[in-house]
C-alpha positions as CSV (number, residue, x, y, z in Angstrom):
1,M,-9.9,12.6,-13.1
2,A,-9.1,16.0,-14.5
3,S,-6.5,17.0,-12.0
4,K,-2.8,17.8,-11.9
5,I,-1.0,15.4,-9.5
6,T,2.4,15.9,-8.1
7,F,4.3,13.1,-6.3
8,I,7.0,14.3,-3.9
9,G,9.2,11.3,-4.1
10,A,9.7,8.8,-6.9
11,G,10.3,5.5,-5.2
12,N,8.7,2.1,-5.8
13,M,5.4,2.9,-4.3
14,A,5.1,6.3,-6.1
15,G,6.1,4.6,-9.4
16,A,3.4,1.9,-8.8
17,I,0.7,4.4,-8.2
18,I,1.7,6.5,-11.2
19,G,1.7,3.4,-13.4
20,G,-1.7,2.5,-12.1
21,L,-3.1,6.0,-12.8
22,I,-1.8,6.0,-16.3
23,E,-3.2,2.5,-16.9
24,S,-6.6,3.8,-15.6
25,G,-6.6,6.6,-18.1
26,V,-4.9,9.6,-16.5
27,S,-2.7,11.5,-18.9
28,P,1.1,11.4,-18.2
29,S,1.1,15.1,-18.9
30,D,-1.0,15.6,-15.7
31,I,1.5,13.9,-13.5
32,T,4.8,15.2,-12.0
33,A,7.2,13.4,-9.8
34,T,10.2,14.8,-7.9
35,A,13.5,13.5,-6.5
36,P,16.7,15.2,-5.4
37,N,18.5,14.1,-8.6
38,E,17.5,13.9,-12.2
39,S,19.2,10.5,-12.4
40,E,16.6,9.1,-10.0
41,L,13.8,10.4,-12.2
42,A,15.1,9.5,-15.6
43,P,13.9,5.8,-15.6
44,L,10.4,6.8,-14.5
45,K,10.2,9.6,-17.1
46,A,11.4,7.3,-19.8
47,R,9.0,4.5,-18.9
48,L,5.9,6.5,-18.2
49,G,6.4,9.8,-20.0
50,I,5.5,12.0,-17.0
51,H,6.9,15.4,-16.0
52,T,9.8,15.3,-13.5
53,H,11.4,18.0,-11.3
54,T,14.2,18.3,-8.8
55,D,12.6,21.3,-7.1
56,N,9.7,20.2,-4.9
57,S,8.2,23.7,-4.4
58,A,8.2,24.4,-8.1
59,A,6.6,21.0,-8.8
60,V,3.7,21.8,-6.4
61,N,2.8,25.0,-8.2
62,G,-0.4,24.3,-10.2
63,A,-1.0,20.9,-8.6
64,D,-4.5,20.0,-7.5
65,V,-3.2,17.0,-5.5
66,V,0.2,16.5,-3.8
67,V,1.2,13.0,-2.8
68,L,3.8,12.8,-0.1
69,A,5.8,9.7,-1.0
70,V,9.0,10.1,1.0
71,K,10.3,8.1,3.9
72,P,8.9,9.1,7.3
73,Q,12.3,10.1,8.7
74,I,12.7,12.9,6.2
75,M,9.1,13.9,6.0
76,R,9.4,16.9,8.4
77,G,12.1,18.6,6.4
78,V,10.3,18.0,3.1
79,C,7.0,19.3,4.5
80,E,8.5,22.4,6.1
81,A,10.3,23.3,2.8
82,L,7.0,22.9,1.0
83,R,5.0,24.9,3.5
84,E,4.8,28.2,1.6
85,S,3.9,26.6,-1.7
86,V,1.3,24.3,-0.2
87,Q,-0.3,27.2,1.7
88,Q,-0.5,29.3,-1.5
89,Q,-1.8,26.4,-3.7
90,A,-4.1,24.7,-1.2
91,P,-4.0,21.3,-2.9
92,L,-5.4,18.0,-1.5
93,V,-2.4,16.5,0.3
94,I,-2.2,12.7,0.4
95,S,0.4,11.1,2.7
96,I,1.5,7.4,2.2
97,A,4.0,7.6,5.1
98,A,3.5,5.1,7.9
99,G,3.4,6.2,11.5
100,L,3.0,9.9,11.0
101,D,-0.4,11.2,12.0
102,A,-2.4,13.7,10.0
103,N,-2.1,16.5,12.6
104,T,1.6,16.3,12.6
105,I,1.9,16.5,8.9
106,D,-0.6,19.3,8.7
107,Q,1.3,21.3,11.2
108,W,4.6,20.8,9.3
109,L,2.8,22.1,6.2
110,G,1.5,25.2,8.0
111,G,-1.9,24.0,9.2
112,G,-5.4,24.1,7.7
113,N,-4.7,21.7,4.8
114,A,-7.0,19.2,3.2
115,L,-5.2,16.0,4.1
116,V,-5.8,12.3,3.6
117,R,-3.6,9.7,5.2
118,C,-3.4,6.3,3.5
119,M,-1.7,3.0,4.2
120,P,-1.0,1.1,1.0
121,N,0.8,-2.3,0.9
122,T,3.5,-3.7,-1.3
123,P,1.1,-5.7,-3.5
124,S,0.2,-2.3,-4.9
125,L,3.4,-2.7,-6.9
126,V,1.5,-5.2,-9.1
127,Q,-1.9,-3.4,-8.9
128,A,-3.2,-5.9,-6.2
129,G,-3.0,-3.6,-3.2
130,A,-5.2,-3.1,-0.2
131,T,-5.1,0.5,1.1
132,G,-6.7,2.1,4.2
133,L,-7.6,5.8,4.0
134,Y,-8.5,8.4,6.6
135,A,-9.7,11.9,5.7
136,A,-8.9,14.7,8.2
137,E,-11.3,17.4,8.9
138,G,-11.8,19.8,5.9
139,V,-11.5,17.2,3.1
140,S,-14.4,17.7,0.7
141,D,-16.3,14.8,-0.8
142,E,-14.8,15.7,-4.2
143,Q,-11.3,15.4,-2.7
144,K,-12.2,12.1,-1.0
145,T,-13.3,10.8,-4.4
146,M,-10.0,11.9,-5.9
147,A,-8.0,10.2,-3.2
148,K,-10.0,7.0,-3.7
149,E,-9.4,7.1,-7.4
150,I,-5.7,7.7,-7.0
151,L,-5.1,4.8,-4.5
152,G,-7.8,2.7,-6.2
153,S,-5.6,2.6,-9.3
154,V,-3.4,0.0,-7.5
155,G,-6.0,-2.1,-5.8
156,L,-8.9,-2.0,-3.3
157,T,-9.4,1.0,-1.0
158,F,-11.1,1.1,2.4
159,W,-12.1,4.3,4.3
160,F,-11.9,4.6,8.1
161,A,-13.7,7.1,10.2
162,Q,-11.1,7.1,13.0
163,E,-7.4,7.7,12.3
164,K,-6.3,5.3,15.0
165,E,-7.8,2.5,12.9
166,L,-4.9,3.0,10.5
167,D,-2.7,1.4,13.2
168,A,-4.7,-1.8,12.8
169,V,-4.6,-1.5,9.0
170,T,-0.9,-1.2,9.1
171,A,-0.6,-4.3,11.3
172,V,-3.0,-6.3,9.1
173,S,-2.6,-5.3,5.5
174,G,0.5,-3.1,5.6
175,S,2.7,-5.7,7.3
176,G,0.4,-8.6,6.2
177,P,2.3,-9.6,3.0
178,A,5.3,-10.4,5.1
179,Y,3.2,-12.9,7.1
180,F,2.2,-14.7,4.0
181,F,5.7,-14.6,2.6
182,L,6.9,-16.2,5.8
183,L,4.4,-19.0,5.4
184,M,5.5,-19.5,1.8
185,E,9.1,-19.5,2.8
186,S,8.5,-22.1,5.5
187,L,6.4,-24.3,3.2
188,I,9.1,-24.2,0.6
189,E,11.6,-25.4,3.1
190,A,9.2,-28.1,4.3
191,A,8.7,-29.3,0.7
192,K,12.5,-29.5,0.2
193,A,12.8,-31.4,3.4
194,Q,10.3,-33.9,2.0
195,G,12.6,-34.5,-1.0
196,L,11.3,-32.0,-3.6
197,D,13.9,-30.2,-5.6
198,P,14.2,-26.4,-4.7
199,A,12.8,-25.1,-8.1
200,T,9.8,-27.4,-8.0
201,A,9.2,-26.7,-4.3
202,R,9.2,-22.9,-4.9
203,Q,7.0,-23.0,-8.0
204,M,4.5,-25.4,-6.4
205,V,4.2,-23.4,-3.2
206,L,3.8,-20.0,-4.9
207,Q,1.2,-21.4,-7.3
208,T,-0.7,-23.0,-4.3
209,A,-0.6,-19.7,-2.5
210,W,-1.8,-17.7,-5.5
211,G,-4.5,-20.3,-6.3
212,A,-5.8,-20.3,-2.7
213,A,-6.0,-16.5,-2.7
214,Q,-7.8,-16.5,-6.0
215,L,-10.2,-19.1,-4.8
216,A,-10.9,-17.2,-1.6
217,V,-11.6,-14.0,-3.5
218,A,-13.8,-15.7,-6.1
219,S,-15.8,-17.8,-3.6
220,E,-18.9,-16.6,-1.7
221,A,-17.9,-18.9,1.1
222,G,-15.5,-17.7,3.8
223,P,-12.0,-19.0,4.3
224,D,-13.3,-21.1,7.2
225,V,-15.7,-22.9,4.9
226,L,-13.0,-23.4,2.2
227,R,-10.7,-24.8,4.8
228,Q,-13.3,-27.3,5.9
229,Q,-14.0,-28.3,2.3
230,V,-10.3,-29.2,1.9
231,T,-10.1,-31.1,5.2
232,S,-11.4,-34.7,5.3
233,P,-11.8,-36.1,8.8
234,G,-8.8,-38.1,9.7
235,G,-7.1,-37.2,6.4
236,T,-3.8,-35.7,5.4
237,T,-4.9,-32.1,5.7
238,A,-6.5,-32.7,9.1
239,A,-3.2,-34.1,10.3
240,A,-1.3,-31.0,9.2
241,L,-3.9,-28.6,10.6
242,N,-3.9,-30.4,14.0
243,V,-0.2,-29.6,14.3
244,F,-0.9,-25.9,13.7
245,E,-3.8,-25.9,16.2
246,E,-1.8,-27.7,18.9
247,A,1.0,-25.2,18.4
248,G,-1.4,-22.3,19.1
249,F,-1.3,-21.0,15.5
250,R,-4.4,-18.7,15.8
251,E,-3.1,-17.3,19.1
252,Q,0.3,-16.6,17.5
253,V,-1.3,-14.7,14.7
254,Q,-3.3,-12.6,17.2
255,A,-0.2,-11.9,19.1
256,A,1.8,-11.0,16.0
257,V,-0.8,-8.5,14.7
258,A,-1.0,-7.0,18.2
259,A,2.8,-6.6,18.3
260,A,2.8,-5.0,14.9
261,R,0.2,-2.5,15.9
């Protein structure tokens, strides 16, 4: 990927993507990150050797790709301040902000931009992310490839033809890690209630969750088949699953995802 990439914002997600890019072979000299204060940038610069800047507009000059990695509530001000530089440079713009549609961001940047919206999730911090992407009108195939390579450096990527589908992506994979964390948290508490010491309970539950995910990824069988293989009729697993089913577990998951969307 022979491109100059500028990250507007240097938080955890930006740092994860930058780290993934460098690990995938992108030169640190091709990457710039910005933040209001140099003190916020110093750790990233020291750890990864990238360029840093406190002037967003100056950092955009010469960039082929601009990644908007700031919080949604300050995005408008950031974009409007970048408008002139972006219009002159005409880079591919990638937004990782949840809840802000492509048209809104495009208008804040002056209109007519090549813009990709994406929804990464927090496992991207350990290069195990799942990211949904949507390309607005005017994004070339080459630019789509660049966007896929950038977000693909921290996990799997999925393209969606309709922007509204990103709402479902947000509800499933964006918020999804919290659903699994809640189950882990609940299972740890249940293990402690059954007499296991806290340290053992935590380690055992996290290893079980990790192992189940690894097994599901590696297996050609679906989660439904894997569940059936663990569940002997009238056995211990069946007793537990019956409690979940009687409590309407599946319906609760459906309702939760619908609420998130």
